[in-house]
Residue, then its C-alpha position, 0 to 999 in steps of 0.5 A: m331491172d338492169k339496175f337490179s341485176q348490176a347491183l347483185s352481180s357487184l355482190l359476187p366475189k372477184g375471181y374466174a370462179w364468178p364470170r360476169h359474162p351475160d351468157a354465164v349461168w350466174m349472171r342469168l341466175l341473177e337476171g332472174l333474181a333481179g326480175s323477181h326484186q323488180q317486180l316486188y319493188d313495183n308492187t311495193w310502190t303501187t301499194a304504197q301509192q294507193w295509201l296517199p289520198q291524191r293518187t289512190t284509185t283503188r282504195l278511193a272508197e276507203w279514203e271516202v268512208a275515213a273523211g265522210l264522203p260522199d258529200p251529200c251537198f254534191g250528190f252520190n253520182q261523181t265520177a272518180s276525179q270529182r271524188q277525189g277533188a272532194l276527198m282533197r278538199r275534205l282533207r285538206g280544207v280551203q285553200g287560199v290567201y285571204a287577209d281576214s282568217s274567219p270562215a266567214a271572211p268574204g275572201a275565205l267564202v270566195a276561196a271556198l267556192a272556187t274550190v268546188g268551181y264556182t266563181a262569186s263575190v261576197a259582201y256582208n253587212k255589219p251591224f250599224r255601229v256609231g263612227q265605224s259604220v260610214g259607207g259600209r253595208v249596214g244592216d241586219l235580216n231576222g236579227k242575224l247578221w247576213i252574207t250577200l253572195t253572187a255567184t255564177a250557177s245555173a238553177v240546179d247548182s243554187v242547191t248544191v251551192g246553198c247546201y254547201l254554204k250552210r255548212i261552211v258558214p258560222a250559224r250567226f250568218e244568214i245566207n242571201l244567194i243572188f245567182t247571175 
């Protein structure tokens, strides 16, 4: 409140009629006005912060509706911090640097699973190509390319991981999950 009262007192004209002593009536009036300005500033700041998705607490449900959450893969019984994390993942997308920018790139899948708390390694089989398939993983499963994912997860989490991967992996891939 000191900054507001200093700002208001600096607006007063100079002279004996406008005393700057803390016990003067004008200064006590300015202290009261400064308190109102401080309260307005605090309320405005709090309201503005609630409209930022990374800081909201009271508007989290509205942000979730706008982002299509809660995610059925992760259930409806999440803590507020888990809900906040899911909201930010939905709004920002997968954060991570990887060489191949396709959503089925091994680096992209590892980064996507890391954002939801899973450690994984990813490899995928490619169709055989003469002159290019020496030493690589080759083959298909039911006529589709397939991704083998090795993750550290519990049996309950395997349903969550499978649901999440089915949503983010392109349809041309079959997912082969191996949990360790």
